C-alpha positions as CSV (number, residue, x, y, z in Angstrom):
1,X,0.0,0.0,0.0
2,X,2.8,2.4,0.9
3,X,4.7,1.5,-2.3
4,X,1.6,2.1,-4.3
5,X,1.1,5.6,-2.9
6,X,4.7,6.4,-3.3
7,X,4.6,5.3,-7.0
8,X,1.5,7.5,-7.6
9,X,3.2,10.5,-5.9
10,X,6.4,10.0,-7.8
11,X,4.5,9.7,-11.1
12,X,2.7,13.0,-10.4
13,X,5.9,14.7,-9.5
14,X,7.5,13.7,-12.7
15,X,4.5,14.8,-14.7
16,X,4.4,18.2,-12.9
17,X,8.1,18.7,-13.5
18,X,7.7,17.8,-17.2
19,X,4.8,20.2,-17.6
20,X,6.8,23.0,-15.9
21,X,9.7,22.3,-18.2
22,X,7.5,22.5,-21.3
23,X,5.5,25.5,-20.2
24,X,8.3,27.6,-18.8
25,X,9.8,28.8,-22.2
26,X,6.3,29.7,-23.4
27,X,5.6,31.7,-20.2
28,X,8.9,33.6,-20.5
29,X,8.1,34.5,-24.1
30,X,4.6,35.7,-23.1
31,X,5.8,37.7,-20.1
32,X,8.6,39.2,-22.1
33,X,6.2,40.2,-24.9
34,X,4.4,42.5,-22.5
35,X,7.5,44.7,-21.8
36,X,9.0,47.4,-24.0
37,X,12.0,46.6,-26.2
38,X,14.1,49.0,-24.2
39,X,13.4,47.3,-21.0
40,X,14.2,43.9,-22.4
41,X,17.4,45.2,-23.9
42,X,18.5,46.4,-20.5
43,X,17.2,43.6,-18.3
44,X,16.9,40.6,-20.5
45,X,14.0,38.1,-20.5
46,X,11.3,38.4,-17.9
47,X,9.3,36.0,-15.7
48,X,6.7,38.6,-14.7
49,X,4.3,40.3,-17.1
50,X,4.7,44.0,-17.9
51,X,2.2,46.7,-18.6
52,X,2.4,46.8,-22.4
53,X,0.2,43.8,-23.3
54,X,-2.5,45.6,-25.3
55,X,0.0,47.9,-26.9
56,X,2.2,45.1,-28.2
57,X,-0.5,42.7,-29.3
58,X,-2.7,45.3,-30.9
59,X,0.3,46.5,-33.0
60,X,1.2,43.0,-34.1
61,X,-2.4,42.1,-34.9
62,X,-3.5,45.2,-36.8
63,X,-0.4,47.1,-37.9
64,X,1.4,45.7,-41.0
65,X,4.6,47.6,-40.1
66,X,5.0,45.5,-37.0
67,X,5.6,42.4,-39.2
68,X,7.8,44.1,-41.7
69,X,5.4,43.5,-44.5
70,X,2.0,44.4,-46.1
71,X,0.1,41.9,-44.0
72,X,-0.9,41.9,-40.4
73,X,-0.6,39.0,-37.9
74,X,-4.4,38.7,-38.0
75,X,-4.3,38.0,-41.8
76,X,-1.4,35.6,-41.3
77,X,-3.4,33.7,-38.6
78,X,-6.4,33.5,-41.0
79,X,-4.1,32.1,-43.8
80,X,-2.7,29.5,-41.4
81,X,-6.2,28.6,-40.3
82,X,-7.3,28.1,-43.9
83,X,-4.2,26.0,-44.5
84,X,-4.6,24.0,-41.3
85,X,-8.3,23.3,-41.7
86,X,-8.1,22.6,-45.4
87,X,-5.1,20.3,-44.8
88,X,-6.8,18.4,-42.0
89,X,-10.3,18.1,-43.5
90,X,-9.0,17.2,-46.9
91,X,-6.8,14.5,-45.6
92,X,-9.6,13.0,-43.4
93,X,-12.0,12.9,-46.3
94,X,-9.6,11.4,-48.8
95,X,-8.2,8.9,-46.3
96,X,-11.7,7.7,-45.2
97,X,-12.8,7.2,-48.8
98,X,-9.6,5.5,-49.9
99,X,-9.7,3.1,-46.8
100,X,-13.4,2.4,-47.4
101,X,-12.7,1.4,-51.0
102,X,-9.8,-0.8,-50.1
103,X,-11.6,-2.6,-47.3
104,X,-15.2,-3.0,-48.5
105,X,-14.9,-3.1,-52.3
106,X,-13.6,-6.5,-53.1
107,X,-11.1,-6.3,-56.0
108,X,-7.9,-8.1,-56.7
109,X,-5.6,-5.1,-56.5
110,X,-6.8,-3.8,-53.2
111,X,-3.9,-5.1,-51.1
112,X,-1.2,-4.1,-53.7
113,X,-2.8,-0.6,-54.0
114,X,-2.8,-0.2,-50.3
115,X,0.9,-1.0,-50.1
116,X,1.7,1.4,-52.9
117,X,-0.2,4.1,-51.0
118,X,1.6,3.2,-47.8
119,X,5.0,3.2,-49.6
120,X,4.6,6.9,-50.3
121,X,5.6,7.5,-46.7
122,X,9.1,7.0,-48.0
123,X,8.6,10.1,-50.2
124,X,8.0,13.1,-47.9
125,X,7.2,16.6,-49.2
126,X,10.8,17.7,-49.2
127,X,11.8,14.9,-51.6
128,X,9.1,15.7,-54.2
129,X,9.0,19.5,-53.7
130,X,10.3,20.3,-57.2
131,X,7.9,18.2,-59.3
132,X,5.0,19.3,-57.0
133,X,5.9,22.9,-57.6
134,X,6.0,22.3,-61.3
135,X,2.6,20.8,-61.3
136,X,1.1,23.6,-59.2
137,X,2.7,26.2,-61.4
138,X,1.6,24.7,-64.6
139,X,-2.0,24.6,-63.3
140,X,-1.8,28.3,-62.4
141,X,-2.4,27.7,-58.7
142,X,0.5,29.7,-57.3
143,X,-0.5,32.3,-54.8
144,X,-3.9,30.6,-54.2
145,X,-5.4,28.7,-51.3
146,X,-6.1,25.8,-53.6
147,X,-2.4,25.5,-54.5
148,X,-1.5,25.5,-50.9
149,X,-4.0,22.8,-49.9
150,X,-4.9,20.5,-52.8
151,X,-1.5,18.9,-53.5
152,X,-1.0,17.9,-49.9
153,X,-4.4,16.3,-49.0
154,X,-3.5,12.7,-49.9
155,X,-2.3,10.9,-46.8
156,X,-0.9,7.4,-46.5
157,X,-0.9,7.7,-42.7
158,X,-4.6,8.6,-42.5
159,X,-5.4,5.8,-45.0
160,X,-3.5,3.3,-42.9
161,X,-5.3,4.2,-39.6
162,X,-8.8,4.3,-41.2
163,X,-8.1,1.0,-43.0
164,X,-7.1,-0.7,-39.7
165,X,-10.3,0.7,-38.0
166,X,-12.6,-0.4,-40.8
167,X,-11.1,-3.9,-40.7
168,X,-12.1,-4.1,-37.0
169,X,-15.8,-3.2,-37.7
170,X,-17.9,-6.4,-37.4
171,X,-19.1,-7.9,-40.7
172,X,-22.6,-8.2,-39.2
173,X,-23.1,-4.4,-39.5
174,X,-22.5,-4.7,-43.3
175,X,-24.9,-7.6,-43.6
176,X,-27.5,-5.8,-41.5
177,X,-27.2,-2.7,-43.7
178,X,-27.6,-4.9,-46.8
179,X,-30.8,-6.5,-45.4
180,X,-32.2,-3.0,-44.7
181,X,-31.5,-2.0,-48.4
182,X,-28.6,0.4,-47.7
183,X,-26.2,0.9,-50.5
184,X,-22.5,1.5,-50.3
185,X,-22.8,5.2,-49.8
186,X,-25.6,4.9,-47.3
187,X,-23.6,2.3,-45.3
188,X,-20.6,4.6,-45.4
189,X,-22.4,7.8,-44.3
190,X,-24.9,6.4,-41.8
191,X,-22.8,3.6,-40.1
192,X,-19.1,4.0,-40.7
193,X,-18.8,7.7,-40.3
194,X,-20.6,7.8,-36.9
195,X,-18.4,4.9,-35.7
196,X,-15.3,6.8,-36.9
197,X,-15.8,10.0,-34.9
198,X,-13.0,9.3,-32.4
199,X,-10.6,8.2,-35.2
200,X,-11.6,11.3,-37.3
201,X,-10.8,13.5,-34.3
202,X,-7.4,11.9,-33.8
203,X,-6.4,12.2,-37.5
204,X,-7.9,15.7,-37.7
205,X,-5.7,17.0,-34.7
206,X,-2.5,15.4,-36.1
207,X,-3.1,16.8,-39.6
208,X,-4.2,20.2,-38.4
209,X,-1.0,20.7,-36.4
210,X,1.1,19.4,-39.3
211,X,-0.7,21.8,-41.7
212,X,-0.5,24.7,-39.3
213,X,3.3,24.3,-38.9
214,X,4.0,24.0,-42.7
215,X,6.9,26.3,-43.6
216,X,8.6,25.2,-46.8
217,X,5.5,24.5,-48.9
218,X,3.8,27.9,-48.3
219,X,7.1,29.7,-48.7
220,X,7.5,28.2,-52.2
221,X,3.8,28.5,-53.2
222,X,3.3,32.1,-52.2
223,X,5.1,35.2,-53.4
224,X,2.3,37.5,-52.3
225,X,2.7,38.8,-48.7
226,X,-1.1,38.6,-48.2
227,X,-1.0,34.8,-48.4
228,X,1.9,34.4,-45.9
229,X,1.2,32.1,-43.0
230,X,2.0,32.8,-39.4
231,X,5.1,30.6,-39.5
232,X,6.5,32.6,-42.4
233,X,5.6,35.8,-40.5
234,X,7.6,34.6,-37.5
235,X,10.6,34.0,-39.7
236,X,10.3,37.4,-41.2
237,X,10.1,39.2,-37.9
238,X,13.1,37.3,-36.4
239,X,15.1,38.0,-39.5
240,X,14.5,41.7,-39.2
241,X,15.3,42.0,-35.5
242,X,18.8,43.4,-36.1
243,X,18.0,45.5,-39.2
244,X,18.1,49.3,-39.2
245,X,20.5,49.8,-36.3
246,X,17.7,50.2,-33.8
247,X,16.9,48.2,-30.6
248,X,15.4,44.9,-31.8
249,X,11.6,44.4,-31.5
250,X,11.8,41.4,-29.3
251,X,8.4,42.0,-27.7
252,X,6.6,41.8,-31.1
253,X,8.6,38.8,-32.1
254,X,7.6,37.0,-28.9
255,X,4.0,38.1,-29.3
256,X,3.8,36.7,-32.8
257,X,5.2,33.4,-31.5
258,X,2.6,33.2,-28.7
259,X,-0.2,33.9,-31.2
260,X,1.1,31.1,-33.4
261,X,0.9,28.6,-30.6
262,X,-2.7,29.4,-29.5
263,X,-4.8,27.7,-32.2
264,X,-3.0,24.3,-32.2
265,X,-3.1,24.2,-28.4
266,X,-6.8,25.0,-28.4
267,X,-7.5,22.2,-31.0
268,X,-5.6,19.7,-28.9
269,X,-7.3,20.7,-25.7
270,X,-10.8,20.7,-27.1
271,X,-10.4,17.3,-28.8
272,X,-8.1,15.8,-26.2
273,X,-10.3,13.0,-25.0
274,X,-11.4,12.0,-28.5
275,X,-7.8,12.1,-29.7
276,X,-6.6,9.7,-27.0
277,X,-9.6,7.4,-27.4
278,X,-9.2,7.3,-31.2
279,X,-5.5,6.3,-30.9
280,X,-5.6,3.8,-28.1
281,X,-8.8,1.9,-28.7
282,X,-8.2,-1.3,-30.6
283,X,-11.7,-2.9,-30.3
284,X,-14.6,-1.0,-31.8
């Protein structure tokens, strides 16, 4: 009994220390963003918030000059949100339909096609970046949301997870649907999709975070500042810190970094239970 309590206490201590270790840099960045650049230049990073929160964050959100471009942080957040949501929703839909076809449509090449799809994991975006750029450019989709999202929505990872889930669904459900006169589309929409909610949430969170953090692809696909994502904006701000011979705008750089972390954190927190349930459940 004593050993059990000590194990629980030690586990909680480790988790608390780990949480503090992860949160501390974010808190320092937030606290430092609420001070003036002169104060940070003289005293360094701060643990306690200052009195310039609204001044700094209003400037970074609504003043294009604060990001050294023609676009505000608010617009960059919108662009990142479009990319993240389009990336995640597109991958979920394509993966579900591909896995559904592989599992429930009995044809000879189902297994070879799945392994061909799965083998594309060996070809990440960085490997095929030049031909992908050529295709997008030839289709006239540069500097468009479609060009940012459409070439990336195929997902071997999502297809694999949904395939494994569909294979665990009892065959009796399919037989019952056939007896009730449900066709393939009706079975997919009315039975498989509701059963896949937790898996959808898990894949959605992963893909949203991946899409939100994309840097290389948006950098190549966009030459217009108005389509820059928040990740590109952070790079621009940090590159311009020491330009002009003035005191660096560390508070605005920190503020932009904090704004970039908020949407992914909110998505993970909101869908946390469904995310864990979708990944750890093996019997459906």
